[in-house]
ChimeraX commands (.cxc) that place a marker at each C-alpha (Angstrom):
marker #1 position 82.50,121.18,59.11 radius 0.5
marker #1 position 81.45,124.58,58.57 radius 0.5
marker #1 position 79.60,124.37,62.11 radius 0.5
marker #1 position 82.58,122.90,63.72 radius 0.5
marker #1 position 84.41,126.25,62.05 radius 0.5
marker #1 position 81.72,128.16,63.23 radius 0.5
marker #1 position 81.82,127.26,67.04 radius 0.5
marker #1 position 86.06,127.07,66.63 radius 0.5
marker #1 position 85.63,130.97,65.92 radius 0.5
marker #1 position 82.95,131.52,68.50 radius 0.5
marker #1 position 85.29,129.95,70.90 radius 0.5
marker #1 position 88.58,132.55,69.92 radius 0.5
marker #1 position 86.26,135.50,69.92 radius 0.5
marker #1 position 85.28,134.48,73.29 radius 0.5
marker #1 position 88.88,133.88,74.56 radius 0.5
marker #1 position 90.11,137.23,72.61 radius 0.5
marker #1 position 87.25,139.34,73.88 radius 0.5
marker #1 position 87.91,142.17,76.54 radius 0.5
marker #1 position 85.59,140.98,78.91 radius 0.5
marker #1 position 87.52,137.51,79.13 radius 0.5
marker #1 position 90.67,138.97,79.15 radius 0.5
marker #1 position 90.01,141.17,82.30 radius 0.5
marker #1 position 88.38,138.05,84.30 radius 0.5
marker #1 position 91.79,135.96,83.35 radius 0.5
marker #1 position 93.41,138.89,84.35 radius 0.5
marker #1 position 91.99,139.68,87.43 radius 0.5
marker #1 position 91.93,135.85,88.16 radius 0.5
marker #1 position 95.67,135.55,87.97 radius 0.5
marker #1 position 96.44,138.60,89.70 radius 0.5
marker #1 position 94.58,137.86,92.62 radius 0.5
marker #1 position 96.69,134.02,92.68 radius 0.5
marker #1 position 99.50,136.16,92.07 radius 0.5
marker #1 position 98.97,138.27,95.25 radius 0.5
marker #1 position 98.13,135.33,97.38 radius 0.5
marker #1 position 101.44,133.41,96.05 radius 0.5
marker #1 position 103.75,136.41,96.80 radius 0.5
marker #1 position 101.83,137.23,100.19 radius 0.5
marker #1 position 102.46,133.70,101.18 radius 0.5
marker #1 position 106.46,133.84,99.90 radius 0.5
marker #1 position 107.04,137.26,101.94 radius 0.5
marker #1 position 105.55,135.36,105.17 radius 0.5
marker #1 position 107.84,132.62,104.76 radius 0.5
marker #1 position 110.70,134.40,103.51 radius 0.5
marker #1 position 110.30,136.33,107.08 radius 0.5
marker #1 position 110.03,132.98,108.80 radius 0.5
marker #1 position 113.31,131.77,107.20 radius 0.5
marker #1 position 114.96,134.62,107.78 radius 0.5
marker #1 position 114.07,134.63,111.53 radius 0.5
marker #1 position 115.20,131.12,112.00 radius 0.5
marker #1 position 118.32,131.50,109.78 radius 0.5
marker #1 position 119.70,135.01,109.30 radius 0.5
marker #1 position 121.93,133.89,106.97 radius 0.5
marker #1 position 119.08,133.52,104.61 radius 0.5
marker #1 position 118.06,136.78,102.68 radius 0.5
marker #1 position 114.24,137.63,102.50 radius 0.5
marker #1 position 114.70,138.54,98.80 radius 0.5
marker #1 position 116.20,135.07,97.61 radius 0.5
marker #1 position 114.50,132.13,96.19 radius 0.5
marker #1 position 114.60,130.26,99.20 radius 0.5
marker #1 position 111.44,130.88,100.54 radius 0.5
marker #1 position 109.74,130.11,97.09 radius 0.5
marker #1 position 111.60,126.52,97.12 radius 0.5
marker #1 position 110.30,125.69,100.55 radius 0.5
marker #1 position 106.80,126.85,99.78 radius 0.5
marker #1 position 107.02,124.55,96.56 radius 0.5
marker #1 position 108.30,121.46,98.72 radius 0.5
marker #1 position 105.67,122.39,101.59 radius 0.5
marker #1 position 102.99,122.18,98.98 radius 0.5
marker #1 position 104.24,119.12,97.49 radius 0.5
marker #1 position 104.29,116.92,101.04 radius 0.5
marker #1 position 101.09,118.23,101.58 radius 0.5
marker #1 position 99.93,116.79,98.25 radius 0.5
marker #1 position 101.55,113.62,98.77 radius 0.5
marker #1 position 100.27,113.14,102.40 radius 0.5
marker #1 position 96.71,113.83,101.00 radius 0.5
marker #1 position 97.13,111.30,98.20 radius 0.5
marker #1 position 98.20,108.76,101.10 radius 0.5
marker #1 position 95.20,109.78,103.50 radius 0.5
marker #1 position 93.00,109.21,100.72 radius 0.5
marker #1 position 93.93,105.67,99.65 radius 0.5
marker #1 position 94.70,104.26,103.48 radius 0.5
marker #1 position 90.69,105.93,103.65 radius 0.5
marker #1 position 89.65,104.00,100.35 radius 0.5
marker #1 position 91.66,100.66,101.34 radius 0.5
marker #1 position 89.73,100.78,104.90 radius 0.5
marker #1 position 86.38,101.26,103.21 radius 0.5
marker #1 position 86.91,98.86,100.49 radius 0.5
marker #1 position 88.53,96.29,103.85 radius 0.5
marker #1 position 85.20,97.01,105.97 radius 0.5
marker #1 position 82.82,96.59,102.96 radius 0.5
marker #1 position 84.90,93.02,102.30 radius 0.5
marker #1 position 84.51,92.27,106.24 radius 0.5
marker #1 position 80.44,93.11,105.76 radius 0.5
marker #1 position 79.68,90.87,103.00 radius 0.5
marker #1 position 81.90,87.42,103.36 radius 0.5
marker #1 position 80.76,84.73,105.69 radius 0.5
marker #1 position 83.50,83.16,107.18 radius 0.5
marker #1 position 81.41,79.67,108.11 radius 0.5
marker #1 position 80.70,78.15,104.75 radius 0.5
marker #1 position 78.94,74.96,105.82 radius 0.5
marker #1 position 76.99,73.52,108.80 radius 0.5
marker #1 position 79.80,71.14,109.31 radius 0.5
marker #1 position 82.20,73.79,109.87 radius 0.5
marker #1 position 79.86,75.25,112.69 radius 0.5
marker #1 position 79.37,71.57,114.12 radius 0.5
marker #1 position 83.36,71.16,114.71 radius 0.5
marker #1 position 84.86,72.07,117.74 radius 0.5
marker #1 position 87.49,74.70,118.13 radius 0.5
marker #1 position 89.86,71.74,119.19 radius 0.5
marker #1 position 89.19,69.93,116.12 radius 0.5
marker #1 position 89.67,73.40,113.95 radius 0.5
marker #1 position 92.71,73.94,115.83 radius 0.5
marker #1 position 94.03,70.22,114.74 radius 0.5
marker #1 position 93.28,70.83,111.07 radius 0.5
marker #1 position 95.16,73.99,111.19 radius 0.5
marker #1 position 98.03,72.37,112.73 radius 0.5
marker #1 position 97.84,69.56,110.33 radius 0.5
marker #1 position 98.21,72.00,106.79 radius 0.5
marker #1 position 100.63,73.97,108.75 radius 0.5
marker #1 position 103.09,70.83,109.25 radius 0.5
marker #1 position 102.47,70.65,105.38 radius 0.5
marker #1 position 103.08,74.24,104.61 radius 0.5
marker #1 position 99.71,74.92,103.41 radius 0.5
marker #1 position 99.41,77.92,105.08 radius 0.5
marker #1 position 96.36,79.58,103.43 radius 0.5
marker #1 position 94.30,76.27,104.80 radius 0.5
marker #1 position 95.95,76.89,107.93 radius 0.5
marker #1 position 95.24,80.39,108.28 radius 0.5
marker #1 position 91.52,79.44,107.64 radius 0.5
marker #1 position 91.49,76.78,110.36 radius 0.5
marker #1 position 93.19,78.75,112.56 radius 0.5
marker #1 position 90.76,81.22,112.15 radius 0.5
marker #1 position 87.84,79.39,112.74 radius 0.5
marker #1 position 89.00,77.91,115.75 radius 0.5
marker #1 position 89.55,81.11,117.34 radius 0.5
marker #1 position 85.80,81.88,116.31 radius 0.5
marker #1 position 84.61,79.05,117.53 radius 0.5
marker #1 position 86.52,79.52,121.04 radius 0.5
marker #1 position 85.09,82.67,121.03 radius 0.5
marker #1 position 81.73,81.60,120.71 radius 0.5
marker #1 position 82.63,78.83,123.64 radius 0.5
marker #1 position 83.11,81.56,125.77 radius 0.5
marker #1 position 79.95,83.40,124.87 radius 0.5
marker #1 position 81.98,86.84,123.95 radius 0.5
marker #1 position 79.67,85.82,120.29 radius 0.5
marker #1 position 77.65,83.67,118.94 radius 0.5
marker #1 position 79.14,82.00,115.89 radius 0.5
marker #1 position 76.22,81.73,112.94 radius 0.5
marker #1 position 76.53,80.41,109.24 radius 0.5
marker #1 position 74.95,83.79,108.11 radius 0.5
marker #1 position 77.07,86.05,110.03 radius 0.5
marker #1 position 79.58,88.25,108.56 radius 0.5
marker #1 position 83.16,89.07,110.58 radius 0.5
marker #1 position 81.94,92.53,110.65 radius 0.5
marker #1 position 79.09,91.29,112.69 radius 0.5
marker #1 position 81.37,89.18,114.83 radius 0.5
marker #1 position 83.77,92.10,115.04 radius 0.5
marker #1 position 80.09,94.32,116.72 radius 0.5
marker #1 position 79.61,91.55,118.90 radius 0.5
marker #1 position 82.92,91.25,120.23 radius 0.5
marker #1 position 83.70,95.19,120.75 radius 0.5
marker #1 position 80.87,94.98,123.35 radius 0.5
marker #1 position 82.60,92.68,125.22 radius 0.5
marker #1 position 85.96,94.35,124.77 radius 0.5
marker #1 position 87.05,96.93,122.36 radius 0.5
marker #1 position 90.64,95.92,122.18 radius 0.5
marker #1 position 90.18,92.28,121.54 radius 0.5
marker #1 position 87.67,93.36,118.65 radius 0.5
marker #1 position 90.64,95.53,117.14 radius 0.5
marker #1 position 92.69,92.28,117.42 radius 0.5
marker #1 position 90.14,90.48,115.98 radius 0.5
marker #1 position 89.71,92.63,113.04 radius 0.5
marker #1 position 93.19,93.13,112.31 radius 0.5
marker #1 position 93.04,88.84,112.04 radius 0.5
marker #1 position 89.61,89.01,110.21 radius 0.5
marker #1 position 91.35,91.10,107.50 radius 0.5
marker #1 position 93.86,88.72,106.80 radius 0.5
marker #1 position 91.68,85.74,106.71 radius 0.5
marker #1 position 89.80,87.41,104.35 radius 0.5
marker #1 position 92.51,88.36,102.19 radius 0.5
marker #1 position 93.40,84.46,102.11 radius 0.5
marker #1 position 89.67,83.07,101.80 radius 0.5
marker #1 position 88.70,85.40,99.44 radius 0.5
marker #1 position 91.17,87.88,98.00 radius 0.5
marker #1 position 93.32,84.74,96.50 radius 0.5
marker #1 position 96.29,85.75,98.55 radius 0.5
marker #1 position 98.76,83.19,98.99 radius 0.5
marker #1 position 100.35,83.92,102.43 radius 0.5
marker #1 position 103.96,83.02,103.33 radius 0.5
marker #1 position 105.38,81.37,106.50 radius 0.5
marker #1 position 106.56,84.68,107.89 radius 0.5
marker #1 position 103.19,86.20,107.20 radius 0.5
marker #1 position 101.53,83.26,108.88 radius 0.5
marker #1 position 103.45,83.04,111.57 radius 0.5
marker #1 position 102.64,86.57,112.67 radius 0.5
marker #1 position 98.94,85.59,112.23 radius 0.5
marker #1 position 99.52,82.40,114.10 radius 0.5
marker #1 position 101.39,84.17,117.20 radius 0.5
marker #1 position 98.18,86.70,117.43 radius 0.5
marker #1 position 95.76,83.91,117.23 radius 0.5
marker #1 position 97.57,81.91,120.28 radius 0.5
marker #1 position 97.33,84.70,122.43 radius 0.5
marker #1 position 93.69,83.67,123.24 radius 0.5
marker #1 position 94.40,79.86,122.09 radius 0.5
marker #1 position 97.67,79.06,123.95 radius 0.5
marker #1 position 96.30,80.67,127.34 radius 0.5
marker #1 position 93.48,78.20,127.22 radius 0.5
marker #1 position 95.09,75.18,126.42 radius 0.5
marker #1 position 98.02,75.85,128.78 radius 0.5
marker #1 position 100.44,76.33,126.32 radius 0.5
marker #1 position 100.02,72.53,124.96 radius 0.5
marker #1 position 98.95,73.06,121.30 radius 0.5
marker #1 position 101.79,75.86,120.46 radius 0.5
marker #1 position 104.23,73.50,121.87 radius 0.5
marker #1 position 103.06,70.71,119.81 radius 0.5
marker #1 position 103.55,72.34,116.50 radius 0.5
marker #1 position 106.14,75.37,116.39 radius 0.5
marker #1 position 106.77,76.31,112.98 radius 0.5
marker link #1:1,2 radius 0.2
marker link #1:2,3 radius 0.2
marker link #1:3,4 radius 0.2
marker link #1:4,5 radius 0.2
marker link #1:5,6 radius 0.2
marker link #1:6,7 radius 0.2
marker link #1:7,8 radius 0.2
marker link #1:8,9 radius 0.2
marker link #1:9,10 radius 0.2
marker link #1:10,11 radius 0.2
marker link #1:11,12 radius 0.2
marker link #1:12,13 radius 0.2
marker link #1:13,14 radius 0.2
marker link #1:14,15 radius 0.2
marker link #1:15,16 radius 0.2
marker link #1:16,17 radius 0.2
marker link #1:17,18 radius 0.2
marker link #1:18,19 radius 0.2
marker link #1:19,20 radius 0.2
marker link #1:20,21 radius 0.2
marker link #1:21,22 radius 0.2
marker link #1:22,23 radius 0.2
marker link #1:23,24 radius 0.2
marker link #1:24,25 radius 0.2
marker link #1:25,26 radius 0.2
marker link #1:26,27 radius 0.2
marker link #1:27,28 radius 0.2
marker link #1:28,29 radius 0.2
marker link #1:29,30 radius 0.2
marker link #1:30,31 radius 0.2
marker link #1:31,32 radius 0.2
marker link #1:32,33 radius 0.2
marker link #1:33,34 radius 0.2
marker link #1:34,35 radius 0.2
marker link #1:35,36 radius 0.2
marker link #1:36,37 radius 0.2
marker link #1:37,38 radius 0.2
marker link #1:38,39 radius 0.2
marker link #1:39,40 radius 0.2
marker link #1:40,41 radius 0.2
marker link #1:41,42 radius 0.2
marker link #1:42,43 radius 0.2
marker link #1:43,44 radius 0.2
marker link #1:44,45 radius 0.2
marker link #1:45,46 radius 0.2
marker link #1:46,47 radius 0.2
marker link #1:47,48 radius 0.2
marker link #1:48,49 radius 0.2
marker link #1:49,50 radius 0.2
marker link #1:50,51 radius 0.2
marker link #1:51,52 radius 0.2
marker link #1:52,53 radius 0.2
marker link #1:53,54 radius 0.2
marker link #1:54,55 radius 0.2
marker link #1:55,56 radius 0.2
marker link #1:56,57 radius 0.2
marker link #1:57,58 radius 0.2
marker link #1:58,59 radius 0.2
marker link #1:59,60 radius 0.2
marker link #1:60,61 radius 0.2
marker link #1:61,62 radius 0.2
marker link #1:62,63 radius 0.2
marker link #1:63,64 radius 0.2
marker link #1:64,65 radius 0.2
marker link #1:65,66 radius 0.2
marker link #1:66,67 radius 0.2
marker link #1:67,68 radius 0.2
marker link #1:68,69 radius 0.2
marker link #1:69,70 radius 0.2
marker link #1:70,71 radius 0.2
marker link #1:71,72 radius 0.2
marker link #1:72,73 radius 0.2
marker link #1:73,74 radius 0.2
marker link #1:74,75 radius 0.2
marker link #1:75,76 radius 0.2
marker link #1:76,77 radius 0.2
marker link #1:77,78 radius 0.2
marker link #1:78,79 radius 0.2
marker link #1:79,80 radius 0.2
marker link #1:80,81 radius 0.2
marker link #1:81,82 radius 0.2
marker link #1:82,83 radius 0.2
marker link #1:83,84 radius 0.2
marker link #1:84,85 radius 0.2
marker link #1:85,86 radius 0.2
marker link #1:86,87 radius 0.2
marker link #1:87,88 radius 0.2
marker link #1:88,89 radius 0.2
marker link #1:89,90 radius 0.2
marker link #1:90,91 radius 0.2
marker link #1:91,92 radius 0.2
marker link #1:92,93 radius 0.2
marker link #1:93,94 radius 0.2
marker link #1:94,95 radius 0.2
marker link #1:95,96 radius 0.2
marker link #1:96,97 radius 0.2
marker link #1:97,98 radius 0.2
marker link #1:98,99 radius 0.2
marker link #1:99,100 radius 0.2
marker link #1:100,101 radius 0.2
marker link #1:101,102 radius 0.2
marker link #1:102,103 radius 0.2
marker link #1:103,104 radius 0.2
marker link #1:104,105 radius 0.2
marker link #1:105,106 radius 0.2
marker link #1:106,107 radius 0.2
marker link #1:107,108 radius 0.2
marker link #1:108,109 radius 0.2
marker link #1:109,110 radius 0.2
marker link #1:110,111 radius 0.2
marker link #1:111,112 radius 0.2
marker link #1:112,113 radius 0.2
marker link #1:113,114 radius 0.2
marker link #1:114,115 radius 0.2
marker link #1:115,116 radius 0.2
marker link #1:116,117 radius 0.2
marker link #1:117,118 radius 0.2
marker link #1:118,119 radius 0.2
marker link #1:119,120 radius 0.2
marker link #1:120,121 radius 0.2
marker link #1:121,122 radius 0.2
marker link #1:122,123 radius 0.2
marker link #1:123,124 radius 0.2
marker link #1:124,125 radius 0.2
marker link #1:125,126 radius 0.2
marker link #1:126,127 radius 0.2
marker link #1:127,128 radius 0.2
marker link #1:128,129 radius 0.2
marker link #1:129,130 radius 0.2
marker link #1:130,131 radius 0.2
marker link #1:131,132 radius 0.2
marker link #1:132,133 radius 0.2
marker link #1:133,134 radius 0.2
marker link #1:134,135 radius 0.2
marker link #1:135,136 radius 0.2
marker link #1:136,137 radius 0.2
marker link #1:137,138 radius 0.2
marker link #1:138,139 radius 0.2
marker link #1:139,140 radius 0.2
marker link #1:140,141 radius 0.2
marker link #1:141,142 radius 0.2
marker link #1:142,143 radius 0.2
marker link #1:143,144 radius 0.2
marker link #1:144,145 radius 0.2
marker link #1:145,146 radius 0.2
marker link #1:146,147 radius 0.2
marker link #1:147,148 radius 0.2
marker link #1:148,149 radius 0.2
marker link #1:149,150 radius 0.2
marker link #1:150,151 radius 0.2
marker link #1:151,152 radius 0.2
marker link #1:152,153 radius 0.2
marker link #1:153,154 radius 0.2
marker link #1:154,155 radius 0.2
marker link #1:155,156 radius 0.2
marker link #1:156,157 radius 0.2
marker link #1:157,158 radius 0.2
marker link #1:158,159 radius 0.2
marker link #1:159,160 radius 0.2
marker link #1:160,161 radius 0.2
marker link #1:161,162 radius 0.2
marker link #1:162,163 radius 0.2
marker link #1:163,164 radius 0.2
marker link #1:164,165 radius 0.2
marker link #1:165,166 radius 0.2
marker link #1:166,167 radius 0.2
marker link #1:167,168 radius 0.2
marker link #1:168,169 radius 0.2
marker link #1:169,170 radius 0.2
marker link #1:170,171 radius 0.2
marker link #1:171,172 radius 0.2
marker link #1:172,173 radius 0.2
marker link #1:173,174 radius 0.2
marker link #1:174,175 radius 0.2
marker link #1:175,176 radius 0.2
marker link #1:176,177 radius 0.2
marker link #1:177,178 radius 0.2
marker link #1:178,179 radius 0.2
marker link #1:179,180 radius 0.2
marker link #1:180,181 radius 0.2
marker link #1:181,182 radius 0.2
marker link #1:182,183 radius 0.2
marker link #1:183,184 radius 0.2
marker link #1:184,185 radius 0.2
marker link #1:185,186 radius 0.2
marker link #1:186,187 radius 0.2
marker link #1:187,188 radius 0.2
marker link #1:188,189 radius 0.2
marker link #1:189,190 radius 0.2
marker link #1:190,191 radius 0.2
marker link #1:191,192 radius 0.2
marker link #1:192,193 radius 0.2
marker link #1:193,194 radius 0.2
marker link #1:194,195 radius 0.2
marker link #1:195,196 radius 0.2
marker link #1:196,197 radius 0.2
marker link #1:197,198 radius 0.2
marker link #1:198,199 radius 0.2
marker link #1:199,200 radius 0.2
marker link #1:200,201 radius 0.2
marker link #1:201,202 radius 0.2
marker link #1:202,203 radius 0.2
marker link #1:203,204 radius 0.2
marker link #1:204,205 radius 0.2
marker link #1:205,206 radius 0.2
marker link #1:206,207 radius 0.2
marker link #1:207,208 radius 0.2
marker link #1:208,209 radius 0.2
marker link #1:209,210 radius 0.2
marker link #1:210,211 radius 0.2
marker link #1:211,212 radius 0.2
marker link #1:212,213 radius 0.2
marker link #1:213,214 radius 0.2
marker link #1:214,215 radius 0.2
marker link #1:215,216 radius 0.2
marker link #1:216,217 radius 0.2
marker link #1:217,218 radius 0.2
view
């Protein structure tokens, strides 16, 4: 107990000491000077835009505070998006869309029919999975990538961007949805599934002459 009191007394002595007070006052003065200069510049700027505003008013300080708050908000959003994209990229590089040799042995037509069957029964998560695998094996058939059990969606994205970057970007968006549904235990609803389906059929419907899409339109 005595040691704690001694430590507290030492801290109080430091805070009350002349050197600390000088350092504190100097730091506060530097910040205050910087703040006043920024306010003066902003006040002059506002006065040039709006002559009715007096430079000595508190309007400049209010605007400055709003600008700082907006900057902090934008920085927070940027950090959030950066972390989210980093986590998503990590998931794409970790998860393998094909789980078994049987899934790989299926043709993309068979996965497509399986997707349409689950879609009809309103099992949209299963439909999403098979529709994505159909797209993946369609790309394999076109020699745009090589489907393997050990490959991740990030590796497929990397292969596809060597063929065409815009296709790779669209595949990336679909892979993110697939990843959330297949591994994130996310239950996709009909509206989200329809958007996913529409993007996938940009390729699949073109190859099938529109037959599959017309067969089971949600």
